[in-house]
C-alpha positions as MATLAB code, in Angstrom:
seq = 'MIDGDGGERPCEPTVSVEVDGAPVVKEGHTRHREPLERHLGRGAARRLNLLPKVLRARGERTTGTRVLGLDEAGRGSLVGPLVVGAFCLPEDRLDELVELGAKDSKALSPRARERVYAGLGSLGTCRQVVLSPRTIDRAVVHGRLNELEAEAFARLVRELAPDVAYVDACDPNERRFGRKVARLAGGSRRIISRHHADRDFPVVGAASIVAKVQRDRAVAELREELGEDLGSGYPSDERTIRFVRSSLATRKDVPDWVRGSWATMQRVKPRRPARTLDEGEP';
ca = [
      11.193   52.466   24.304;
      14.522   52.428   22.455;
      15.320   49.962   19.697;
      18.423   49.215   17.850;
      22.036   48.562   18.370;
      24.603   50.757   19.980;
      27.403   48.904   18.279;
      30.613   50.584   17.301;
      30.974   51.755   13.709;
      33.698   53.521   11.763;
      33.135   57.222   12.408;
      34.624   60.417   13.818;
      35.121   62.929   16.635;
      35.337   66.563   17.626;
      35.995   68.629   20.697;
      34.645   71.849   22.068;
      34.089   73.604   25.357;
      31.880   76.587   26.035;
      33.238   79.990   27.046;
      30.486   82.555   27.399;
      28.524   80.803   24.671;
      31.478   80.557   22.257;
      32.979   77.208   21.232;
      36.620   76.828   22.127;
      39.243   74.150   21.808;
      42.676   73.844   23.263;
      45.571   75.574   21.570;
      48.923   74.260   20.446;
      47.846   72.671   17.147;
      49.453   75.281   14.919;
      50.024   72.880   12.055;
      46.236   72.640   11.634;
      45.483   76.328   12.156;
      44.719   76.923    8.488;
      42.159   74.063    8.167;
      40.467   75.245   11.365;
      40.112   78.766   10.012;
      38.847   77.421    6.721;
      36.227   75.284    8.490;
      35.155   77.628   11.278;
      36.135   81.103   10.117;
      38.979   83.177   11.539;
      36.975   84.563   14.465;
      35.834   81.138   15.687;
      39.265   79.626   15.104;
      40.864   82.326   17.267;
      38.356   81.554   20.031;
      39.463   77.908   19.953;
      42.874   78.952   21.221;
      41.437   80.321   24.481;
      40.673   76.913   25.949;
      43.864   76.124   27.893;
      43.740   79.458   29.711;
      40.067   79.033   30.505;
      40.509   75.483   31.777;
      43.480   76.441   33.908;
      41.483   79.294   35.427;
      38.755   76.802   36.308;
      41.242   74.302   37.676;
      40.319   71.782   34.964;
      42.742   69.556   33.107;
      43.682   70.372   29.531;
      44.598   66.892   28.276;
      42.770   63.585   28.152;
      39.316   65.147   27.852;
      36.818   62.949   26.003;
      34.294   64.864   23.942;
      31.031   63.473   22.582;
      28.793   64.789   19.822;
      25.161   63.707   19.388;
      22.707   64.316   16.562;
      19.865   62.567   14.751;
      18.731   61.863   11.195;
      15.260   61.025    9.954;
      13.145   62.787   12.569;
      10.758   64.194    9.953;
      10.770   61.168    7.679;
       7.574   59.307    6.799;
       9.350   56.061    5.936;
      12.117   54.280    7.824;
      13.822   54.777   11.188;
      15.037   57.751   13.145;
      18.733   57.249   13.887;
      20.573   58.970   16.728;
      24.286   59.072   16.004;
      27.182   59.613   18.396;
      30.851   60.288   17.943;
      33.340   60.396   20.814;
      37.031   61.216   20.688;
      39.910   62.704   22.678;
      39.846   66.472   22.590;
      43.372   66.740   21.247;
      42.313   65.063   17.989;
      39.872   67.809   16.980;
      42.188   69.219   14.325;
      42.393   65.825   12.668;
      38.611   65.616   12.645;
      38.378   68.987   10.937;
      41.012   67.971    8.385;
      39.020   64.819    7.666;
      36.130   67.059    6.651;
      33.637   66.461    9.462;
      30.796   68.963    9.330;
      27.018   69.084    9.188;
      26.002   66.070    7.087;
      23.535   68.239    5.147;
      26.491   70.206    3.759;
      28.070   67.051    2.274;
      27.184   64.912   -0.727;
      26.380   61.214   -0.094;
      29.812   60.250   -1.440;
      31.571   62.794    0.809;
      29.607   61.581    3.845;
      30.673   58.000    3.195;
      34.289   59.091    2.782;
      34.325   61.005    6.059;
      32.418   58.243    7.830;
      35.027   55.690    6.749;
      37.752   57.736    8.448;
      36.004   58.331   11.755;
      36.936   54.998   13.293;
      40.617   55.927   13.244;
      39.930   59.005   15.381;
      37.305   57.888   17.872;
      34.207   55.779   18.499;
      30.948   55.769   16.560;
      27.659   54.546   17.967;
      24.022   54.811   17.019;
      20.565   54.046   18.352;
      17.931   53.106   15.769;
      14.302   53.991   16.527;
      11.740   52.126   14.442;
       8.576   53.706   13.000;
       6.479   51.737   15.485;
       8.484   53.043   18.430;
       8.153   56.570   17.075;
       4.381   56.157   16.620;
       3.944   55.074   20.238;
       5.872   58.128   21.413;
       3.983   60.543   19.150;
       0.591   59.271   20.329;
       1.562   60.253   23.887;
       3.311   63.492   22.883;
       6.704   62.066   23.866;
       8.807   62.308   20.711;
      11.276   64.759   22.261;
      11.435   62.586   25.368;
      12.141   59.513   23.239;
      14.975   61.293   21.494;
      16.365   62.561   24.804;
      16.332   58.970   26.121;
      18.354   57.819   23.105;
      20.848   60.673   23.568;
      21.161   59.856   27.276;
      21.739   56.179   26.568;
      24.688   57.042   24.334;
      26.083   59.448   26.944;
      26.003   56.646   29.524;
      27.627   54.152   27.147;
      30.434   56.416   25.956;
      31.007   58.235   29.272;
      32.495   61.495   27.940;
      33.765   64.402   30.014;
      31.554   66.748   28.011;
      28.771   66.084   25.500;
      27.473   68.419   22.814;
      23.946   67.739   21.614;
      21.907   69.174   18.770;
      18.672   70.144   20.528;
      15.372   69.053   18.969;
      13.366   71.036   21.534;
      12.609   74.722   20.788;
      14.105   75.366   24.243;
      17.681   74.133   23.866;
      18.574   74.446   27.549;
      15.483   72.509   28.621;
      16.467   69.708   26.257;
      20.013   69.690   27.651;
      18.701   69.430   31.216;
      16.468   66.533   30.187;
      19.371   64.634   28.600;
      21.553   65.291   31.657;
      18.831   64.035   34.034;
      18.248   60.868   32.013;
      21.992   60.214   31.629;
      22.625   60.572   35.347;
      26.026   61.292   36.803;
      27.772   64.649   36.695;
      28.770   64.833   33.029;
      28.540   68.219   31.386;
      25.907   68.492   28.650;
      25.921   71.450   26.255;
      22.727   71.652   24.216;
      22.504   73.964   21.213;
      20.395   74.495   18.120;
      22.441   74.025   14.923;
      25.155   72.256   16.906;
      25.880   70.109   13.836;
      26.808   73.292   12.008;
      28.787   74.929   14.832;
      30.685   72.013   16.431;
      32.638   69.563   14.248;
      32.135   66.753   16.786;
      28.364   67.107   16.380;
      28.859   67.349   12.630;
      30.610   63.987   12.849;
      27.680   62.584   14.849;
      25.294   63.883   12.178;
      27.307   61.990    9.568;
      27.070   58.778   11.608;
      23.299   59.207   11.932;
      22.769   60.112    8.278;
      24.923   57.309    6.861;
      23.229   54.711    9.057;
      19.774   56.040    8.183;
      20.573   56.069    4.440;
      21.783   52.488    4.664;
      18.608   51.421    6.472;
      16.471   53.027    3.753;
      18.602   51.371    1.040;
      18.036   47.984    2.689;
      14.307   48.662    2.834;
      14.322   49.687   -0.833;
      16.052   46.433   -1.749;
      13.666   44.397    0.415;
      10.541   45.968   -1.103;
      11.967   46.010   -4.593;
      10.668   49.471   -5.450;
      11.855   53.057   -5.519;
      10.546   54.572   -2.298;
      12.534   57.775   -2.676;
      14.205   59.436    0.294;
      11.445   58.526    2.742;
      10.526   62.172    3.430;
       7.041   63.649    2.902;
       8.481   66.323    0.594;
       9.607   63.614   -1.862;
       6.875   62.853   -4.422;
       8.398   59.422   -5.064;
       7.915   58.574   -1.389;
       4.314   59.825   -1.400;
       3.478   57.828   -4.545;
       5.093   54.714   -3.100;
       3.284   54.941    0.245;
      -0.055   55.718   -1.400;
       0.335   52.743   -3.750;
       1.293   50.423   -0.886;
      -1.658   51.467    1.255;
      -4.085   50.940   -1.615;
      -3.363   47.205   -1.609;
      -3.605   46.549    2.138;
      -5.773   47.413    5.123;
      -3.044   47.677    7.749;
      -0.233   50.208    8.037;
       3.161   48.663    7.120;
       5.737   48.607    9.911;
       8.143   50.639    7.782;
       5.922   53.721    7.690;
       5.001   56.129   10.506;
       1.253   55.814   10.876;
       1.095   58.708   13.361;
       2.348   61.287   10.821;
      -0.230   63.834    9.636;
       0.880   63.096    6.066;
      -0.773   59.686    6.380;
      -4.201   61.319    6.399;
      -3.374   62.800    3.009;
      -2.028   59.632    1.396;
      -4.433   57.065    2.825;
      -6.884   55.872    0.185;
     -10.403   57.133    0.793;
     -12.759   54.216    1.303;
     -16.209   54.694   -0.228;
     -18.865   55.483    2.377;
     -21.455   52.804    2.973;
     -25.069   53.619    2.183;
     -27.921   52.846    4.548;
     -29.269   50.032    2.409;
     -25.890   48.285    2.134;
     -25.930   45.073    4.034;
     -29.731   44.879    4.127;
     -31.255   41.578    2.962;
];
């Protein structure tokens, strides 16, 4: 059910652990205190400094922890793939990730995303799973889109083997989604599932950048292959709607680059004239 490569790419990392619902990171990085406060706000930055005490109280180690962020791009797109991105790094490099500018990809311009993406490889490991429109259609028909995404997240957890993974939940019930990813990943790794995790955890922000950059590149390749301006690929983009409508008007099948299961397709499909009763009679 899962396409695409899980190859390494230049990208970046982040680290966080949960203390009563608040993200925290280990202390001792005073030289980066100002960037942390600028990125997270003073209250959140202060909470980051609680981690060593919390881990010691739990009997957990405070160094060598590998943290993974997971997010997707293109879930609502009409054209092109859905890309699940991952970024994994040592916890003690979180400050460097923040200084690099890792955050929710939606808060960055395309040029800024590419710049941050280029620096991620020096801090950690980037991976992605690419889900084609056909794979998405098969899942949607059976009401399994969330399951498909959870499978892709779990695959990356298994491959990167972090101590803790932060995931941006696509399910309205974030804890249910986290349990599903944990079950599919197997093992005893800790999964923390949150809505808006790309906004609240820099490591998930980095993963969102990986996913977005890879998705944008896939759409650019498709644009070059088709030789036309297909827009962003999203139903809200009139260029995309015009392009899909024009393409469907000249063919009877649904192209493999478009998601035939999307409700938008009913709106853009050309209406064939109804046959009359005497049509076809001798």
